[in-house]
N, C-alpha and C positions, 0 to 999 in steps of 0.2 A: 529718736530715728527713723530715718524715712528707707520706704523699700517701695522695689516694683514689682507688681502680680501680673504675670501673663496668661492666657488661657487659649484652650481651643486653636492652636494654630493649624491645624489638619494639614499637615506636609507642605503648606504654603511659606515653603523657603524665601519667595524674596518678601513677603511681608513681614517675616519673624526679623531676617538678617537689618531691614530698615527699625525695628521695634525694638533691637536690639543696640543700634547703634544711638537711636534718640534716646534711650537708656541712660548707655555709658556717658554720653554728651552732658545728662545731667548730673556727670557726678554718684550715679548709684549703681552700676556697673559690677559692685561688690554687692549688690543687696538686691537682686533679682532672683524670683522664682517665678517658677510654671504649676500651674493647676490643670496639667495632663490633657490627655487629646493632641498629641502631636504630630500623631499620624492620622490617615485617610481623607479622602474626596483629592487631593490634588494629587500632583504627580513624583513629589520630592519627601518621599518618607525618611530616607537615608539621609539625604541631604539636611533635613530640618533637625533631626536625631544628632548630627555631626556638628552643627551648629551650636546647640546647646549645651554638647559639650566642650566645644572649642572657648565656648563665653564662660565654661562653668556654670551653667545655670540650673542648681538642686530644683528637685519638684516631686510630682505626685503624679500617679496612672492614672489617667483618664476611661472612661469604658473602651474606648478604641485602642488606645496603649494595652489594657490587661488582656482585651480581646485576641488582639492581635499575636500577642507574646504567647497565650496558651494557645492558639488555635482554635477559638471557639466558633460555635455553628454562626453565630452572626457578632453584631457589633453591639447588640444592647441598646439600639436606637430605637427611637419613638415615631411611628407613621402614621399618617390622618388617611388614606388610602392605598392599596394595592400598587398603585405606578411608584408613589414615593417608597415603597418596602422593596419594590425591584431595584430601582436605582442605586438605594444604598447597600445590596446585599451585590449589586456590580462592584460600587466603590470597595464593598469590603474585600471582596473577593479578589481584586486587581491588587489590592494594598497586600492581601498575604501572599502575593505570588512575587508582587515587586520591592519587598522588605528583604534587604538583607538579613542572614539568621544571627549575623554579629547584632544587628540594629532590634531584632525579637529579642536578644539576650538584654541587651540595655534596657529595654520596654519592662522586660518582668522584671527586672531589680530595682523598679521604682514602688516605692512606697504608696499605700493607701493614701495617709495622711502624713500631716508635718506637723508639729507644735512650735513655734517661735516665742520666745520671749526677749523683744526688742531692749528692754531695761535690763536684760541679765540675769539667770536662775538665782542669783544670790540675794535677789528681794521681792519682795511684793511688786507685782506689776502685774500688765496684763498682757495675756497670752494673744499671740495672733494665730488660729488655726485653720489649714489649709485643705481642703478637700475638694473633690472633682463633681460631684451632686450633691449628695449631702454625707453626711457623718455615719449614715449607715449603707449607703452604695451607690458607687460610682455613676450608676444606671438613671436613678430616680431626678426628676426635674423637681428645680426648687424657683419656680415661677415669680415672676414678682407681687402677681394676683395673690401668692400662697396667703392664706390668714394669718394673724398675727399666732394663735393656738398652734400652729404650724412650725414656725419660728422656735417659740418657744420650746417645743417638744426637742427639734434638733439640738439646740443648745441645750439642753437637758442632757441626751444622749452624747454631745460630744463635751459635755461637763464645763462648759464655758459659763463663768459670771459674770457680774456688770463690768462692764467697760474692756473685755474682752470682743475680740471681732473673729468673725468666721467668714472668710473668702474662699470663693467657690469659682464656677464657669457652667459648662453642659448646653446650657440653654443659648448660648451668643449674644444673649442681650444685657445691656451693662447696668446698675441699678443698684443701689446704697439705702440702708435703711435701718432705724436703731427700735427696738422692742425690750422694753422692762431694763434698759442700759446696756444689753448687750447688741454690739454691731452686726450687720449683716452685709456683705459684697459680693455683687457678681462682677465679674472683672470685664464680660463680654468678650470679644474674642478678637486673637490678631488675626487669625487666616480665614474665618469665614462668616462675617459680621451676618447678623439678622434683623438689623435696625432701619436697612434701607440707606445706610452711610457705608458706602463700599469701603474706606480708609479702614486700615490698622488700627483695633484697639486694643488698650492695656489702662492700669488702675495705676496710681500712684498713691500711697497710705504713707503719713507723716504719725507716728503715736509719741511724739514729745510733747504733747499737751494731756490737759484731764481728761479730752475725746478725740479720738480718730480725725484726720482731716484728709477727705478724699479729693481725690483729682484724676476726672479721666480724661485720657488723649487720643488723640487720633492722629495717625500718620499715612499722609500720602507714599504709595509705593507703586513699583511698576508694574502695576495690576495686569496692562495688555502683554509684560513678559512672561507670567504666569497664566495667563488664560490662550496664549499660544502654545504653551508645554501642554496642556488641557487637551488641547485637539490635537496635537501630535502624537499625544498619546491614544491609549484605547480606551479612556476613562470618557464616560457621556459628555460630549459638547456642551450639553445643557450646563453642568459645573461651571465650567466659563462666564455664562450668563449669569449665573447665582453670583458669583464673585463680582463683576460688573455693577448690578443692581444692590449690592449689599443685602442680597439674599429676599429680594423683590421682583425676581423676574417674571415675566408676560407667562413664560412658559409655567406648568403646575409642578414646577422640582421645589417642592416645601419639606421636603426629607429633613427630619432633626437628624442631631449627631451625637 
């Protein structure tokens, strides 16, 4: 079975639309799952969730989704300095004010975790475990630099066995790794990449063989249109530069999501 996993759209409906069209063109329209953080930082939260529904994409709650849905004090994001914290809080408050109640209800209905059995639950086979941050909390960052022992601890918490794959997002940086037979995949970010590549990113997973085959995909989209939308809104203009540069602006906006 082949499936597509997308993460961290962050209200960038332009990037999401392009990615979903690319996924459909590859024949994976019925096998696409999102890893959370549908909203935040860009001006299209309702449109993004509407697209997810129209394409019948199943998925889980990211920290931004669950905090917006519950009107929490903040988005649960990570900051490196007070300016980053200010910008992140500004984004969060904007999102709370500009997201429909019906959209918030849809976000509140997203599960924390999903387990997929690509080979069917009627026989032994690998499980694909979908979370946003980690199997413990959707606010914890699972960076590529985490040691093997951290991965093994998360696998134990998730109940993962050799051959299983844990897919997540949250850091906006794509990577893949295997530790003691368990596979770990960060799908990167559709709507707010942080690796210096402005193109929307997602991952394709092929579970047909003895071990998963991973393909990272990047899609060009109309980034000028979403940047224009940011500037016409009351969101910080710096968020537009962030998108143009793939998270590497000259200005000091490095706020985590």
